[in-house]
VOMIPA-967294 format. One record per residue (C-alpha): residue in one letter; x negated, y, z; residue number from 1. Coordinates in nm, 4 decimals, padded with zeros to 6 digits. Each point is the difference from the previous one (the first is absolute). Example, Ala and Ser with C-alpha at 12.3 -4.5 7.8 and 13.67 -1.06 7.14 Angstrom:
% VOMIPA-967294
{r:a; u:-01.2300; v:-00.4500; w:00.7800; k:1}
{r:s; u:-00.1370; v:00.3440; w:-00.0660; k:2}
% end
This chain:
% VOMIPA-967294
{r:m; u:-01.5835; v:00.3272; w:01.9038; k:1}
{r:t; u:00.0016; v:-00.1592; w:-00.3447; k:2}
{r:n; u:00.1632; v:-00.3332; w:-00.0675; k:3}
{r:i; u:-00.1501; v:-00.1573; w:-00.3139; k:4}
{r:m; u:00.1900; v:-00.2651; w:-00.1934; k:5}
{r:q; u:-00.1389; v:-00.1694; w:-00.3096; k:6}
{r:v; u:00.1985; v:-00.0878; w:-00.3104; k:7}
{r:e; u:-00.1768; v:-00.3190; w:-00.1058; k:8}
{r:l; u:-00.0331; v:-00.0134; w:-00.3779; k:9}
{r:g; u:-00.3523; v:-00.1319; w:-00.0542; k:10}
{r:d; u:-00.2237; v:00.2578; w:-00.1629; k:11}
{r:r; u:00.2943; v:00.2426; w:-00.0117; k:12}
{r:s; u:00.0664; v:-00.0147; w:00.3733; k:13}
{r:y; u:00.0428; v:00.3325; w:00.1772; k:14}
{r:p; u:00.0643; v:00.1425; w:00.3468; k:15}
{r:i; u:00.3083; v:00.1710; w:00.1389; k:16}
{r:y; u:-00.0976; v:00.2527; w:00.2667; k:17}
{r:m; u:00.2820; v:00.0693; w:00.2463; k:18}
{r:g; u:-00.0035; v:00.2517; w:00.2815; k:19}
{r:a; u:00.0352; v:00.3643; w:00.1019; k:20}
{r:g; u:-00.2084; v:00.2921; w:-00.1257; k:21}
{r:h; u:-00.1307; v:-00.1872; w:-00.3033; k:22}
{r:l; u:00.0233; v:00.2974; w:-00.2340; k:23}
{r:d; u:-00.2795; v:00.1572; w:00.2047; k:24}
{r:k; u:-00.2322; v:-00.3021; w:-00.0132; k:25}
{r:a; u:-00.2171; v:00.0665; w:-00.3037; k:26}
{r:e; u:-00.1794; v:-00.3345; w:00.0091; k:27}
{r:l; u:00.3235; v:-00.1958; w:-00.0557; k:28}
{r:l; u:00.0327; v:00.1737; w:-00.3328; k:29}
{r:t; u:-00.3519; v:00.0665; w:-00.1255; k:30}
{r:q; u:-00.1339; v:-00.3533; w:00.0526; k:31}
{r:h; u:00.2341; v:-00.1161; w:-00.2797; k:32}
{r:i; u:-00.0985; v:00.2703; w:-00.2513; k:33}
{r:k; u:-00.2748; v:-00.1298; w:-00.2301; k:34}
{r:s; u:-00.0687; v:00.3030; w:-00.2218; k:35}
{r:k; u:00.0031; v:00.3797; w:00.0222; k:36}
{r:q; u:00.3239; v:00.0412; w:-00.1968; k:37}
{r:v; u:00.3254; v:00.0050; w:00.1980; k:38}
{r:v; u:00.3540; v:00.1012; w:-00.0903; k:39}
{r:i; u:00.2769; v:00.0275; w:00.2593; k:40}
{r:v; u:00.3580; v:-00.0479; w:-00.1129; k:41}
{r:t; u:00.2625; v:00.1359; w:00.2377; k:42}
{r:n; u:00.3309; v:00.1875; w:-00.0214; k:43}
{r:e; u:00.1380; v:00.3423; w:00.0810; k:44}
{r:t; u:00.1396; v:-00.1155; w:00.3359; k:45}
{r:i; u:-00.3144; v:-00.1691; w:00.1306; k:46}
{r:a; u:-00.2633; v:00.2397; w:-00.1381; k:47}
{r:p; u:00.0731; v:00.2882; w:00.2416; k:48}
{r:l; u:00.0028; v:-00.2410; w:00.2935; k:49}
{r:y; u:-00.2978; v:-00.2279; w:-00.0523; k:50}
{r:l; u:-00.2024; v:00.0741; w:-00.3125; k:51}
{r:d; u:-00.2544; v:00.2238; w:00.1761; k:52}
{r:r; u:-00.0645; v:-00.2660; w:00.2643; k:53}
{r:v; u:-00.1044; v:-00.2433; w:-00.2731; k:54}
{r:t; u:-00.1914; v:00.2391; w:-00.2251; k:55}
{r:k; u:-00.2193; v:00.1206; w:00.2886; k:56}
{r:h; u:-00.1711; v:-00.3412; w:-00.0100; k:57}
{r:l; u:-00.0717; v:00.0304; w:-00.3723; k:58}
{r:q; u:-00.1825; v:00.3297; w:-00.0429; k:59}
{r:e; u:-00.3078; v:-00.1700; w:-00.1460; k:60}
{r:y; u:00.2006; v:-00.1718; w:-00.2751; k:61}
{r:q; u:00.1243; v:00.1132; w:-00.3396; k:62}
{r:l; u:00.3539; v:00.0362; w:00.1294; k:63}
{r:e; u:00.3250; v:00.0610; w:-00.1840; k:64}
{r:t; u:00.3489; v:00.0084; w:00.1480; k:65}
{r:i; u:00.3274; v:-00.0709; w:-00.1789; k:66}
{r:i; u:00.3180; v:00.1187; w:00.1705; k:67}
{r:l; u:00.3120; v:-00.1659; w:-00.1408; k:68}
{r:k; u:00.3659; v:00.0783; w:00.0524; k:69}
{r:d; u:00.1571; v:-00.1989; w:00.2830; k:70}
{r:g; u:00.2656; v:-00.2618; w:-00.0640; k:71}
{r:e; u:00.0812; v:-00.3381; w:-00.1518; k:72}
{r:q; u:00.1336; v:00.1735; w:-00.3114; k:73}
{r:y; u:-00.3592; v:00.1020; w:-00.0828; k:74}
{r:k; u:-00.1379; v:-00.3559; w:00.0033; k:75}
{r:t; u:-00.0198; v:-00.0003; w:-00.3784; k:76}
{r:l; u:-00.2397; v:-00.0438; w:-00.2897; k:77}
{r:e; u:00.0071; v:00.3759; w:-00.0461; k:78}
{r:t; u:-00.1327; v:00.0537; w:00.3520; k:79}
{r:l; u:-00.2551; v:-00.2757; w:-00.0507; k:80}
{r:n; u:-00.1377; v:00.1964; w:-00.2932; k:81}
{r:i; u:-00.0648; v:00.2987; w:00.2267; k:82}
{r:i; u:-00.2506; v:-00.2172; w:00.1885; k:83}
{r:f; u:-00.1584; v:-00.1273; w:-00.3222; k:84}
{r:d; u:-00.0279; v:00.3546; w:-00.1360; k:85}
{r:t; u:-00.2062; v:00.1093; w:00.3005; k:86}
{r:l; u:-00.2233; v:-00.3077; w:-00.0026; k:87}
{r:l; u:-00.0755; v:00.0474; w:-00.3676; k:88}
{r:a; u:-00.0345; v:00.3791; w:00.0018; k:89}
{r:k; u:-00.2444; v:-00.0142; w:00.2905; k:90}
{r:k; u:-00.1917; v:-00.2896; w:-00.1593; k:91}
{r:f; u:00.0413; v:-00.2399; w:00.2885; k:92}
{r:s; u:-00.1926; v:-00.3253; w:-00.0461; k:93}
{r:r; u:00.1105; v:-00.3566; w:00.0694; k:94}
{r:n; u:-00.1793; v:00.0220; w:00.3377; k:95}
{r:a; u:00.2149; v:00.2912; w:00.1164; k:96}
{r:t; u:00.2241; v:-00.0588; w:00.3023; k:97}
{r:l; u:00.3666; v:00.0947; w:00.0026; k:98}
{r:i; u:00.1589; v:00.0688; w:00.3398; k:99}
{r:a; u:00.3769; v:-00.0269; w:00.0456; k:100}
{r:l; u:00.1130; v:00.2338; w:00.2792; k:101}
{r:g; u:00.3745; v:-00.0309; w:00.0392; k:102}
{r:g; u:00.2921; v:-00.2383; w:00.0105; k:103}
{r:g; u:00.0999; v:-00.2858; w:-00.2250; k:104}
{r:v; u:00.0493; v:00.2080; w:-00.3139; k:105}
{r:v; u:-00.3476; v:00.1538; w:00.0240; k:106}
{r:g; u:-00.1517; v:-00.3386; w:00.0819; k:107}
{r:d; u:00.1721; v:-00.1819; w:-00.2862; k:108}
{r:l; u:-00.0885; v:00.2691; w:-00.2540; k:109}
{r:s; u:-00.3603; v:00.0287; w:00.1187; k:110}
{r:g; u:-00.0537; v:-00.3738; w:00.0051; k:111}
{r:f; u:00.1399; v:-00.0406; w:-00.3509; k:112}
{r:a; u:-00.2172; v:00.2872; w:-00.1245; k:113}
{r:a; u:-00.3052; v:-00.1600; w:00.1624; k:114}
{r:a; u:00.0845; v:-00.3364; w:-00.1560; k:115}
{r:c; u:00.0257; v:00.1522; w:-00.3480; k:116}
{r:y; u:-00.2689; v:00.2691; w:-00.0129; k:117}
{r:q; u:-00.3010; v:-00.1460; w:-00.1828; k:118}
{r:r; u:00.1567; v:-00.3387; w:00.0781; k:119}
{r:g; u:-00.0377; v:00.0442; w:00.3721; k:120}
{r:i; u:-00.1570; v:00.2393; w:00.2502; k:121}
{r:p; u:-00.0140; v:-00.0298; w:00.3806; k:122}
{r:f; u:00.2798; v:00.1511; w:00.2070; k:123}
{r:i; u:00.0813; v:00.0480; w:00.3672; k:124}
{r:q; u:00.3417; v:00.0161; w:00.1615; k:125}
{r:i; u:00.0747; v:00.2540; w:00.2750; k:126}
{r:p; u:00.3739; v:-00.0549; w:00.0544; k:127}
{r:t; u:00.1932; v:00.2781; w:00.1738; k:128}
{r:t; u:00.3497; v:-00.1484; w:00.0353; k:129}
{r:l; u:00.1047; v:-00.2933; w:00.2147; k:130}
{r:l; u:00.1231; v:-00.1874; w:-00.3068; k:131}
{r:s; u:-00.3323; v:00.0340; w:-00.1764; k:132}
{r:q; u:-00.1945; v:-00.0895; w:00.3154; k:133}
{r:v; u:00.1923; v:-00.3213; w:00.0639; k:134}
{r:d; u:00.0552; v:-00.1106; w:-00.3572; k:135}
{r:s; u:-00.0870; v:00.1735; w:-00.3260; k:136}
{r:s; u:-00.3622; v:00.0952; w:00.0755; k:137}
{r:v; u:-00.0950; v:-00.3623; w:00.0711; k:138}
{r:g; u:-00.0111; v:-00.2714; w:-00.2641; k:139}
{r:g; u:-00.0954; v:00.1699; w:-00.3232; k:140}
{r:k; u:00.3388; v:00.0448; w:-00.1663; k:141}
{r:t; u:-00.0140; v:00.3176; w:-00.2080; k:142}
{r:g; u:00.2276; v:00.1454; w:-00.2632; k:143}
{r:v; u:00.2559; v:00.2468; w:-00.1244; k:144}
{r:n; u:00.3741; v:-00.0006; w:-00.0579; k:145}
{r:h; u:00.1827; v:-00.0130; w:-00.3322; k:146}
{r:p; u:00.3549; v:00.1303; w:-00.0562; k:147}
{r:l; u:00.1084; v:-00.3614; w:-00.0559; k:148}
{r:g; u:-00.1745; v:-00.1533; w:00.3009; k:149}
{r:k; u:-00.2006; v:00.0764; w:00.3113; k:150}
{r:n; u:-00.3692; v:-00.0982; w:00.0116; k:151}
{r:m; u:00.0225; v:-00.1823; w:-00.3316; k:152}
{r:l; u:-00.3280; v:00.1534; w:-00.1219; k:153}
{r:g; u:-00.3037; v:-00.0627; w:00.2167; k:154}
{r:a; u:-00.2960; v:-00.2115; w:00.0992; k:155}
{r:f; u:-00.1356; v:-00.2040; w:00.2889; k:156}
{r:y; u:-00.3055; v:00.1995; w:00.1078; k:157}
{r:q; u:-00.1493; v:-00.0097; w:00.3486; k:158}
{r:p; u:-00.1397; v:00.3037; w:00.1835; k:159}
{r:q; u:-00.3445; v:00.0222; w:00.1591; k:160}
{r:s; u:00.1617; v:00.0692; w:00.3363; k:161}
{r:v; u:00.3170; v:00.1213; w:00.1679; k:162}
{r:i; u:-00.0356; v:00.2704; w:00.2657; k:163}
{r:i; u:00.3065; v:00.0305; w:00.2248; k:164}
{r:d; u:00.0253; v:00.2903; w:00.2438; k:165}
{r:v; u:00.3052; v:-00.0437; w:00.2218; k:166}
{r:d; u:-00.0160; v:00.3687; w:00.0966; k:167}
{r:v; u:00.1185; v:00.1112; w:-00.3449; k:168}
{r:l; u:00.3408; v:-00.1440; w:00.0831; k:169}
{r:d; u:00.0488; v:00.2979; w:00.2345; k:170}
{r:t; u:00.0865; v:00.2126; w:-00.3044; k:171}
{r:l; u:00.2173; v:-00.2625; w:-00.1697; k:172}
{r:d; u:00.3693; v:00.0911; w:-00.0110; k:173}
{r:d; u:00.2583; v:-00.2294; w:00.1560; k:174}
{r:r; u:00.1370; v:-00.1230; w:-00.3304; k:175}
{r:q; u:-00.3442; v:-00.1056; w:-00.1238; k:176}
{r:l; u:-00.0742; v:-00.1670; w:00.3341; k:177}
{r:a; u:00.3193; v:-00.2044; w:-00.0248; k:178}
{r:a; u:-00.0836; v:-00.0970; w:-00.3584; k:179}
{r:g; u:-00.3288; v:-00.1465; w:00.1223; k:180}
{r:v; u:00.1735; v:-00.1905; w:00.2784; k:181}
{r:a; u:00.2055; v:-00.1808; w:-00.2665; k:182}
{r:e; u:-00.3170; v:-00.1655; w:-00.1305; k:183}
{r:v; u:-00.1109; v:-00.0811; w:00.3555; k:184}
{r:i; u:00.3292; v:-00.1789; w:00.0681; k:185}
{r:k; u:-00.0555; v:-00.1980; w:-00.3202; k:186}
{r:y; u:-00.3113; v:-00.1671; w:00.1421; k:187}
{r:g; u:00.1975; v:-00.1292; w:00.2973; k:188}
{r:l; u:00.2725; v:-00.1338; w:-00.2255; k:189}
{r:i; u:-00.2212; v:-00.1813; w:-00.2511; k:190}
{r:r; u:-00.2541; v:-00.1733; w:00.2248; k:191}
{r:d; u:-00.0141; v:00.1203; w:00.3611; k:192}
{r:a; u:00.3149; v:-00.0534; w:00.2081; k:193}
{r:n; u:-00.1770; v:00.0966; w:00.3213; k:194}
{r:f; u:-00.0993; v:00.3335; w:-00.1542; k:195}
{r:f; u:00.3607; v:00.0559; w:-00.1081; k:196}
{r:s; u:00.1167; v:-00.0610; w:00.3576; k:197}
{r:w; u:-00.2646; v:00.2428; w:00.1266; k:198}
{r:l; u:00.1237; v:00.2608; w:-00.2479; k:199}
{r:e; u:00.3576; v:-00.0450; w:00.1225; k:200}
{r:k; u:-00.1119; v:00.0681; w:00.3575; k:201}
{r:n; u:-00.2235; v:00.2939; w:-00.0883; k:202}
{r:i; u:00.1742; v:00.1744; w:-00.2896; k:203}
{r:e; u:00.0856; v:00.3036; w:00.2159; k:204}
{r:k; u:-00.3666; v:00.0458; w:00.0958; k:205}
{r:i; u:-00.1034; v:-00.0251; w:-00.3638; k:206}
{r:m; u:00.2521; v:00.2584; w:-00.1156; k:207}
{r:a; u:-00.1063; v:00.2262; w:00.2892; k:208}
{r:r; u:-00.3560; v:-00.0217; w:-00.1416; k:209}
{r:d; u:-00.1538; v:-00.1712; w:00.3005; k:210}
{r:k; u:-00.3658; v:-00.0145; w:-00.1074; k:211}
{r:m; u:-00.0665; v:-00.3454; w:00.1454; k:212}
{r:a; u:00.3083; v:-00.1435; w:-00.1698; k:213}
{r:l; u:-00.0918; v:00.1575; w:-00.3344; k:214}
{r:t; u:-00.3562; v:-00.1286; w:00.0236; k:215}
{r:y; u:00.1257; v:-00.3499; w:00.0784; k:216}
{r:i; u:00.2431; v:-00.0158; w:-00.2949; k:217}
{r:i; u:-00.2697; v:00.1244; w:-00.2389; k:218}
{r:e; u:-00.2432; v:-00.2644; w:00.1228; k:219}
{r:q; u:00.2562; v:-00.2813; w:-00.0160; k:220}
{r:s; u:00.1228; v:00.1031; w:-00.3437; k:221}
{r:c; u:-00.3511; v:00.0270; w:-00.1438; k:222}
{r:h; u:-00.0886; v:-00.3377; w:00.1542; k:223}
{r:n; u:00.2985; v:-00.1626; w:-00.1713; k:224}
{r:k; u:-00.0637; v:00.1760; w:-00.3311; k:225}
{r:a; u:-00.3739; v:-00.0806; w:00.0016; k:226}
{r:e; u:00.0626; v:-00.3706; w:00.0662; k:227}
{r:i; u:00.2538; v:-00.0254; w:-00.2804; k:228}
{r:v; u:-00.2146; v:00.1904; w:-00.2501; k:229}
{r:a; u:-00.3074; v:-00.2080; w:00.0854; k:230}
{r:s; u:00.1903; v:-00.3187; w:-00.0795; k:231}
{r:d; u:00.1742; v:00.1262; w:-00.3158; k:232}
{r:e; u:-00.1484; v:00.3180; w:-00.1421; k:233}
{r:r; u:00.1936; v:00.0080; w:-00.3278; k:234}
{r:e; u:00.3395; v:-00.1102; w:00.1244; k:235}
{r:s; u:00.0091; v:-00.3422; w:-00.1607; k:236}
{r:g; u:00.1480; v:-00.1512; w:00.3158; k:237}
{r:i; u:00.0414; v:00.1038; w:00.3621; k:238}
{r:r; u:-00.0681; v:00.3721; w:-00.0558; k:239}
{r:a; u:00.3396; v:00.0272; w:-00.1676; k:240}
{r:i; u:00.1678; v:-00.0150; w:00.3440; k:241}
{r:l; u:-00.1210; v:00.3566; w:00.0570; k:242}
{r:n; u:00.2734; v:00.0965; w:-00.2468; k:243}
{r:l; u:00.2889; v:-00.0831; w:00.2349; k:244}
{r:g; u:00.2736; v:00.2507; w:-00.0805; k:245}
{r:h; u:-00.2053; v:00.1602; w:-00.2743; k:246}
{r:t; u:00.1902; v:-00.1299; w:-00.3041; k:247}
{r:f; u:00.3206; v:00.1537; w:00.1334; k:248}
{r:g; u:-00.1932; v:00.3034; w:00.1251; k:249}
{r:h; u:-00.1780; v:00.0669; w:-00.3276; k:250}
{r:a; u:00.3362; v:-00.0164; w:-00.1774; k:251}
{r:i; u:00.1277; v:00.2719; w:00.2336; k:252}
{r:e; u:-00.3068; v:00.2194; w:-00.0536; k:253}
{r:t; u:00.0149; v:-00.0374; w:-00.3777; k:254}
{r:g; u:00.3767; v:00.0280; w:-00.0295; k:255}
{r:m; u:00.0354; v:00.3028; w:00.2247; k:256}
{r:g; u:-00.3047; v:00.1801; w:-00.1411; k:257}
{r:y; u:-00.3459; v:-00.0162; w:00.1548; k:258}
{r:g; u:-00.0171; v:00.2098; w:00.3143; k:259}
{r:k; u:00.3697; v:-00.0095; w:00.0922; k:260}
{r:y; u:-00.0707; v:-00.2830; w:00.2440; k:261}
{r:l; u:-00.3378; v:-00.0413; w:00.1646; k:262}
{r:h; u:-00.1547; v:-00.3392; w:-00.0731; k:263}
{r:g; u:00.0468; v:-00.1180; w:00.3579; k:264}
{r:e; u:00.3632; v:00.1095; w:00.0024; k:265}
{r:a; u:00.0712; v:-00.1983; w:-00.3163; k:266}
{r:v; u:-00.1862; v:-00.3011; w:00.1419; k:267}
{r:a; u:00.2078; v:00.0172; w:00.3201; k:268}
{r:i; u:00.3209; v:-00.0178; w:-00.2021; k:269}
{r:g; u:-00.1453; v:-00.2713; w:-00.2217; k:270}
{r:t; u:-00.1081; v:-00.2073; w:00.2989; k:271}
{r:c; u:00.3519; v:00.0153; w:00.1429; k:272}
{r:q; u:00.1325; v:-00.1170; w:-00.3382; k:273}
{r:a; u:-00.2565; v:-00.2822; w:00.0001; k:274}
{r:a; u:00.1108; v:-00.0935; w:00.3525; k:275}
{r:e; u:00.3650; v:-00.0118; w:-00.1097; k:276}
{r:l; u:-00.0933; v:-00.2221; w:-00.2934; k:277}
{r:s; u:-00.2030; v:-00.2256; w:00.2318; k:278}
{r:r; u:00.3126; v:-00.0340; w:00.2157; k:279}
{r:e; u:00.2071; v:-00.0844; w:-00.3102; k:280}
{r:l; u:-00.2449; v:-00.2815; w:-00.0711; k:281}
{r:g; u:00.0314; v:-00.1342; w:00.3550; k:282}
{r:w; u:-00.3488; v:00.0898; w:00.1209; k:283}
{r:l; u:00.0796; v:00.2884; w:00.2336; k:284}
{r:n; u:00.3012; v:00.0303; w:00.2281; k:285}
{r:q; u:00.1997; v:00.3159; w:00.0621; k:286}
{r:d; u:-00.1890; v:00.0738; w:00.3232; k:287}
{r:d; u:-00.3256; v:-00.0012; w:-00.1959; k:288}
{r:v; u:00.1422; v:00.2427; w:-00.2552; k:289}
{r:n; u:00.1298; v:00.2240; w:00.2781; k:290}
{r:r; u:-00.3435; v:00.0073; w:00.1664; k:291}
{r:i; u:-00.1639; v:00.0982; w:-00.3277; k:292}
{r:k; u:00.2483; v:00.2763; w:-00.0732; k:293}
{r:s; u:-00.0151; v:00.1264; w:00.3566; k:294}
{r:i; u:-00.3760; v:00.0528; w:00.0087; k:295}
{r:f; u:00.0086; v:00.1914; w:-00.3287; k:296}
{r:q; u:00.2802; v:00.2178; w:00.1343; k:297}
{r:q; u:-00.1923; v:00.0642; w:00.3218; k:298}
{r:a; u:-00.2895; v:00.1180; w:-00.2143; k:299}
{r:g; u:00.2310; v:00.2493; w:-00.1679; k:300}
{r:l; u:00.0004; v:-00.1846; w:-00.3318; k:301}
{r:p; u:00.2930; v:-00.0556; w:-00.2378; k:302}
{r:i; u:00.1400; v:-00.3511; w:-00.0309; k:303}
{r:d; u:00.2730; v:00.0428; w:-00.2637; k:304}
{r:p; u:-00.0651; v:00.0271; w:-00.3750; k:305}
{r:p; u:00.0978; v:00.3208; w:-00.1788; k:306}
{r:k; u:00.3642; v:00.0018; w:-00.1091; k:307}
{r:s; u:-00.0962; v:00.1291; w:-00.3438; k:308}
{r:l; u:-00.1777; v:-00.3266; w:-00.0882; k:309}
{r:n; u:00.2370; v:-00.2862; w:-00.0767; k:310}
{r:a; u:-00.0803; v:-00.3700; w:-00.0335; k:311}
{r:d; u:-00.0616; v:00.0254; w:-00.3747; k:312}
{r:d; u:-00.2426; v:00.2880; w:00.0591; k:313}
{r:f; u:-00.1916; v:-00.2108; w:00.2505; k:314}
{r:l; u:-00.0175; v:-00.3006; w:-00.2319; k:315}
{r:r; u:-00.1264; v:00.2129; w:-00.2885; k:316}
{r:l; u:-00.2636; v:00.1700; w:00.2139; k:317}
{r:m; u:-00.1055; v:-00.3168; w:00.1835; k:318}
{r:a; u:-00.0607; v:-00.1699; w:-00.3349; k:319}
{r:v; u:-00.3128; v:00.2185; w:-00.0318; k:320}
{r:d; u:-00.2154; v:-00.1536; w:00.2729; k:321}
{r:k; u:-00.3431; v:-00.1609; w:00.0025; k:322}
{r:k; u:00.1233; v:-00.3097; w:00.1850; k:323}
{r:n; u:00.2571; v:-00.0923; w:-00.2637; k:324}
{r:v; u:-00.0646; v:-00.2979; w:-00.2282; k:325}
{r:d; u:00.1745; v:-00.0731; w:-00.3316; k:326}
{r:g; u:00.2732; v:00.2525; w:00.0726; k:327}
{r:d; u:00.0868; v:-00.1416; w:00.3446; k:328}
{r:i; u:00.0149; v:00.2474; w:00.2874; k:329}
{r:r; u:-00.2159; v:-00.1460; w:00.2759; k:330}
{r:l; u:00.0182; v:00.1281; w:00.3554; k:331}
{r:i; u:-00.1866; v:-00.0267; w:00.3281; k:332}
{r:l; u:00.2498; v:-00.1097; w:00.2649; k:333}
{r:l; u:-00.0123; v:-00.1143; w:00.3629; k:334}
{r:k; u:00.0196; v:-00.3592; w:00.1204; k:335}
{r:k; u:00.0058; v:00.1470; w:00.3499; k:336}
{r:i; u:-00.1322; v:00.3067; w:00.1771; k:337}
{r:g; u:-00.3760; v:-00.0448; w:-00.0279; k:338}
{r:e; u:00.0039; v:-00.2184; w:-00.3118; k:339}
{r:a; u:00.0484; v:00.1237; w:-00.3566; k:340}
{r:t; u:00.0488; v:-00.2042; w:-00.3149; k:341}
{r:l; u:-00.2141; v:00.0192; w:-00.3081; k:342}
{r:p; u:00.1892; v:00.1544; w:-00.2958; k:343}
{r:v; u:00.3211; v:-00.1928; w:-00.0623; k:344}
{r:a; u:00.2644; v:00.0221; w:-00.2715; k:345}
{r:v; u:00.3444; v:00.0408; w:00.1530; k:346}
{r:e; u:00.3395; v:-00.0966; w:-00.1409; k:347}
{r:k; u:00.1448; v:00.3073; w:-00.1642; k:348}
{r:n; u:00.3350; v:-00.0308; w:00.1786; k:349}
{r:k; u:-00.1690; v:00.0157; w:00.3426; k:350}
{r:l; u:-00.2126; v:00.2976; w:-00.1026; k:351}
{r:l; u:00.3063; v:00.1764; w:-00.1382; k:352}
{r:k; u:00.1907; v:-00.0616; w:00.3227; k:353}
{r:v; u:-00.2683; v:00.1821; w:00.1992; k:354}
{r:l; u:-00.0248; v:00.2797; w:-00.2554; k:355}
{r:n; u:00.3748; v:00.0476; w:-00.0144; k:356}
{r:d; u:00.0454; v:-00.0194; w:00.3787; k:357}
{r:g; u:-00.2697; v:00.2662; w:00.0421; k:358}
% end
């Protein structure tokens, strides 16, 4: 059974297909390919598992595959050029379709390449990690990392469709599964208190890979993401709440070296720091903070920042963030569980207290 959800963006609207066995349903893919030229971008982990199941639908196309190294440390301009080299060498036109088969790194790189090549070619997302299924594949954020800041180079560029096959999570390792759950928890915290309560009651089922529970959290997460993106595609307002914990988390990823912490792990720590700061400001109470930390711990995620990053390190790294204005660090915080703030500047002494206590 296929559940179809639409991301409503006028003439750039597109469907998200959610269900089991979708890699074997050719029509989900081919109906969104408008020319005979197709390039699949994947990585060395995913290619042996799923590449053949996608390419079997594309035998009548001029098909190229690009297999990248796996890891956040390869989300760079250098890797981006590997995609451009193939597109140019094989004389792909502006009607060619690029397919991203992989997790968030593959999706972000592929989307950015599609946005740039001949000023924009169609692309399709086939996310293979929980994190990419519930978050990064939906909404059109694409980009690469820079040594000075995560995701500071990129573009808003929407896919033609997102094809989610819940069965691919069977081969996802436990650490990657937990990293995806961090983004799921975020949706409950920022705008859906009932969903957060459901997650608290069902976290053991999720971590045990109960298929019904996984399907439900994917559907709920995509529903929340699609609604937010439809109302604020380019993050000029409400979409910023999707960055809860991300300013702290990006500082951890950048400061520790890309790949040391998975994105979801860094976001889990960052969300706990955001919760502590929200308590400092009088919005959350200690019970709220304890609930937030507890669910991350039950998911097997870290909640404490790395000891090797001190408060000054955090401040320096957090100063490189897309939400900042005129040098002020602006953060997404929580008014309560289920309600996030828009970006707010916080008194430095309160921020330092949280950073030093961490």
